[in-house]
Residue frames as a rotation matrix with the C-alpha (Angstrom) as fourth column:
UNK 1
0.806 -0.100 -0.584 93.17
0.585 -0.024 0.811 -8.06
-0.095 -0.995 0.039 89.18
UNK 2
0.510 -0.634 0.581 95.67
-0.053 -0.698 -0.714 -5.31
0.859 0.333 -0.390 89.92
UNK 3
0.609 -0.423 -0.671 98.60
0.790 0.250 0.559 -5.47
-0.069 -0.871 0.487 92.30
UNK 4
0.584 -0.461 0.668 100.34
-0.130 -0.866 -0.484 -2.23
0.801 0.196 -0.566 93.22
UNK 5
0.718 -0.389 -0.577 103.45
0.691 0.501 0.521 -2.66
0.086 -0.773 0.628 95.35
UNK 6
0.635 -0.544 0.548 105.31
-0.341 -0.834 -0.434 0.49
0.693 0.088 -0.715 96.34
UNK 7
0.074 -0.697 -0.713 108.53
0.613 0.596 -0.519 -0.24
0.787 -0.399 0.472 98.17
UNK 8
0.879 0.040 0.475 109.23
-0.341 -0.644 0.685 0.86
0.333 -0.764 -0.552 101.72
UNK 9
-0.043 -0.999 0.012 112.51
-0.639 0.018 -0.769 0.70
0.768 -0.041 -0.639 103.55
UNK 10
-0.758 -0.471 -0.451 113.05
-0.061 0.740 -0.670 -2.53
0.649 -0.480 -0.590 105.53
UNK 11
-0.436 0.712 0.551 109.48
-0.883 -0.220 -0.414 -2.66
-0.174 -0.667 0.725 106.87
UNK 12
-0.651 0.285 0.703 107.27
0.129 0.955 -0.268 -5.72
-0.748 -0.084 -0.659 107.27
UNK 13
-0.932 0.340 0.129 105.09
0.142 0.015 0.990 -6.53
0.334 0.940 -0.062 104.29
UNK 14
-0.572 0.816 -0.086 101.49
-0.202 -0.241 -0.949 -5.32
-0.795 -0.525 0.303 104.37
UNK 15
-0.857 0.364 0.365 98.48
0.508 0.473 0.720 -6.51
0.089 0.802 -0.590 102.38
UNK 16
-0.565 0.756 -0.331 95.39
-0.463 -0.623 -0.631 -4.57
-0.683 -0.203 0.702 101.36
UNK 17
-0.819 0.365 0.442 92.38
0.553 0.706 0.442 -6.26
-0.151 0.607 -0.780 99.77
UNK 18
-0.477 0.738 -0.478 89.48
-0.554 -0.674 -0.488 -4.58
-0.682 0.032 0.731 97.96
UNK 19
-0.965 0.245 0.098 87.14
0.248 0.718 0.650 -7.21
0.089 0.651 -0.753 96.53
UNK 20
-0.676 0.728 -0.110 83.76
-0.628 -0.648 -0.430 -5.66
-0.384 -0.222 0.896 95.74
UNK 21
0.008 0.803 0.596 80.38
0.025 0.595 -0.803 -7.03
-1.000 0.022 -0.016 94.73
UNK 22
0.607 0.139 -0.782 81.09
-0.725 -0.305 -0.618 -5.91
-0.325 0.942 -0.084 91.16
UNK 23
-0.394 -0.863 -0.316 83.96
-0.912 0.409 0.020 -8.39
0.112 0.297 -0.948 91.14
UNK 24
-0.855 0.149 -0.497 82.11
0.159 0.987 0.023 -11.32
0.494 -0.059 -0.868 92.74
UNK 25
-0.141 0.916 0.375 78.40
-0.455 -0.397 0.797 -11.21
0.879 -0.059 0.473 93.51
UNK 26
0.718 0.480 -0.505 78.33
0.135 0.615 0.777 -13.93
0.683 -0.626 0.376 96.16
UNK 27
0.641 -0.448 0.623 79.97
-0.765 -0.443 0.468 -13.39
0.066 -0.777 -0.626 99.56
UNK 28
0.738 -0.364 0.568 81.35
0.066 0.877 0.476 -16.93
-0.671 -0.313 0.672 99.47
UNK 29
0.650 -0.508 0.566 83.24
0.712 0.147 -0.686 -16.10
0.265 0.849 0.457 96.27
UNK 30
0.597 -0.420 0.683 84.61
-0.326 -0.905 -0.272 -12.83
0.733 -0.060 -0.678 97.67
UNK 31
0.684 -0.314 0.658 85.77
-0.656 0.127 0.744 -14.63
-0.317 -0.941 -0.119 100.81
UNK 32
0.763 -0.421 0.491 87.44
0.488 0.873 -0.010 -17.39
-0.424 0.248 0.871 98.77
UNK 33
0.608 -0.538 0.584 89.33
0.385 -0.443 -0.810 -14.81
0.694 0.717 -0.062 96.74
UNK 34
0.547 -0.380 0.746 90.51
-0.697 -0.700 0.155 -13.10
0.463 -0.605 -0.648 99.94
UNK 35
0.782 -0.220 0.583 91.47
-0.317 0.665 0.676 -16.39
-0.536 -0.714 0.451 101.58
UNK 36
0.706 -0.529 0.471 93.55
0.704 0.596 -0.386 -17.56
-0.077 0.604 0.794 98.61
UNK 37
0.541 -0.500 0.676 95.19
0.080 -0.770 -0.633 -14.13
0.837 0.396 -0.377 98.30
UNK 38
0.649 -0.287 0.705 96.12
-0.758 -0.329 0.564 -14.08
0.070 -0.900 -0.431 102.00
UNK 39
0.789 -0.360 0.498 97.60
0.163 0.904 0.395 -17.59
-0.593 -0.230 0.772 101.68
UNK 40
0.618 -0.563 0.550 99.65
0.669 0.008 -0.743 -16.47
0.414 0.827 0.381 98.66
UNK 41
0.582 -0.363 0.728 100.84
-0.374 -0.914 -0.157 -13.40
0.722 -0.181 -0.668 100.59
UNK 42
0.745 -0.262 0.614 101.95
-0.579 0.203 0.790 -15.47
-0.332 -0.943 0.000 103.60
UNK 43
0.719 -0.427 0.549 103.88
0.410 0.898 0.160 -17.97
-0.561 0.110 0.820 101.50
UNK 44
0.516 -0.554 0.653 105.86
0.634 -0.266 -0.726 -15.38
0.576 0.789 0.214 99.50
UNK 45
-0.075 -0.638 -0.766 108.76
0.903 -0.369 0.219 -13.33
-0.423 -0.676 0.604 100.80
UNK 46
0.275 0.292 0.916 107.60
0.713 -0.701 0.009 -9.76
0.645 0.651 -0.401 100.21
UNK 47
0.137 -0.265 -0.955 109.55
0.897 -0.376 0.233 -7.89
-0.421 -0.888 0.186 102.89
UNK 48
-0.653 -0.423 -0.628 109.50
0.274 -0.905 0.325 -4.15
-0.706 0.040 0.708 102.51
UNK 49
-0.907 0.370 0.203 106.48
0.149 -0.168 0.974 -4.20
0.394 0.914 0.097 100.20
UNK 50
-0.495 0.867 -0.053 102.98
-0.301 -0.229 -0.926 -2.82
-0.815 -0.442 0.374 100.54
UNK 51
-0.978 0.177 0.114 100.71
0.187 0.483 0.855 -4.88
0.096 0.857 -0.506 98.29
UNK 52
-0.389 0.908 -0.157 97.20
-0.524 -0.358 -0.773 -3.76
-0.758 -0.218 0.615 97.37
UNK 53
-0.946 0.160 0.283 94.99
0.310 0.704 0.639 -6.24
-0.097 0.692 -0.715 95.50
UNK 54
-0.368 0.874 -0.317 91.80
-0.652 -0.486 -0.583 -5.00
-0.663 -0.008 0.748 93.85
UNK 55
-0.372 0.302 0.878 89.41
0.414 0.900 -0.134 -7.36
-0.831 0.313 -0.460 92.16
UNK 56
-0.710 0.191 -0.678 88.26
-0.660 -0.515 0.547 -7.07
-0.245 0.836 0.491 88.57
UNK 57
0.376 0.926 -0.044 85.23
-0.858 0.329 -0.393 -8.58
-0.349 0.186 0.918 86.86
UNK 58
0.620 -0.041 -0.783 85.54
-0.481 0.769 -0.422 -12.29
0.620 0.638 0.457 86.13
UNK 59
-0.418 -0.852 0.315 87.82
-0.772 0.151 -0.617 -13.00
0.478 -0.501 -0.721 89.08
UNK 60
-0.009 0.510 0.860 85.18
-0.859 0.437 -0.268 -15.18
-0.513 -0.741 0.433 90.77
UNK 61
0.858 0.384 -0.342 85.29
-0.513 0.685 -0.517 -17.63
0.036 0.619 0.785 87.86
UNK 62
-0.011 -0.942 -0.336 88.95
-0.668 0.257 -0.698 -18.50
0.744 0.217 -0.632 88.50
UNK 63
0.717 0.115 -0.687 89.76
0.332 0.811 0.482 -21.62
0.613 -0.574 0.543 90.49
UNK 64
0.910 -0.406 -0.082 92.06
-0.053 -0.312 0.949 -21.38
-0.410 -0.859 -0.306 93.52
UNK 65
0.114 -0.915 0.388 95.02
0.689 0.354 0.633 -22.66
-0.716 0.195 0.670 91.50
UNK 66
0.169 0.019 0.985 94.20
0.901 -0.408 -0.147 -20.23
0.399 0.913 -0.086 88.69
UNK 67
0.945 0.203 0.257 94.06
0.074 -0.896 0.439 -17.35
0.319 -0.395 -0.861 91.15
UNK 68
0.619 -0.784 -0.049 97.44
0.139 0.048 0.989 -18.33
-0.773 -0.619 0.138 92.65
UNK 69
-0.032 -0.621 0.783 98.93
0.948 0.229 0.220 -18.57
-0.316 0.750 0.581 89.15
UNK 70
0.521 0.301 0.798 97.57
0.598 -0.797 -0.090 -15.12
0.609 0.524 -0.595 88.33
UNK 71
0.985 -0.175 0.013 99.07
-0.121 -0.624 0.772 -13.68
-0.127 -0.761 -0.636 91.53
UNK 72
0.308 -0.921 0.240 102.42
0.491 0.370 0.789 -15.35
-0.815 -0.126 0.566 90.81
UNK 73
0.070 -0.226 0.972 102.40
0.983 -0.147 -0.105 -13.89
0.167 0.963 0.212 87.29
UNK 74
0.802 0.276 0.529 101.61
0.216 -0.961 0.175 -10.42
0.556 -0.027 -0.830 88.63
UNK 75
0.823 -0.555 -0.123 104.37
0.051 -0.144 0.988 -10.76
-0.566 -0.820 -0.090 91.21
UNK 76
0.036 -0.832 0.554 106.91
0.845 0.321 0.428 -11.58
-0.534 0.453 0.714 88.48
UNK 77
0.112 0.057 0.992 105.78
0.843 -0.534 -0.065 -8.63
0.527 0.843 -0.108 86.33
UNK 78
0.776 0.324 0.540 105.30
0.068 -0.896 0.439 -5.98
0.626 -0.304 -0.718 89.06
UNK 79
0.917 -0.357 0.175 107.82
-0.241 -0.149 0.959 -6.91
-0.317 -0.922 -0.223 91.74
UNK 80
0.334 -0.842 -0.424 110.62
-0.921 -0.194 -0.338 -8.13
0.202 0.504 -0.840 89.56
């Protein structure tokens, strides 16, 4: 999974999701990934950030807690 977060000046945070069939074959898996990502986005203070999340192969095999841990790790590395 890749998170790109360019900064903007004092604007509300925005989220973009691109989870394709290559990432997760079943619609239920793609929707779960999006739901968990949206929940993570709402619970973190990301003011002034535009966050784009694209799925990579193998993402569907992660549990919800594993996905949140991955997003938290990416946030620490990318956003500081």
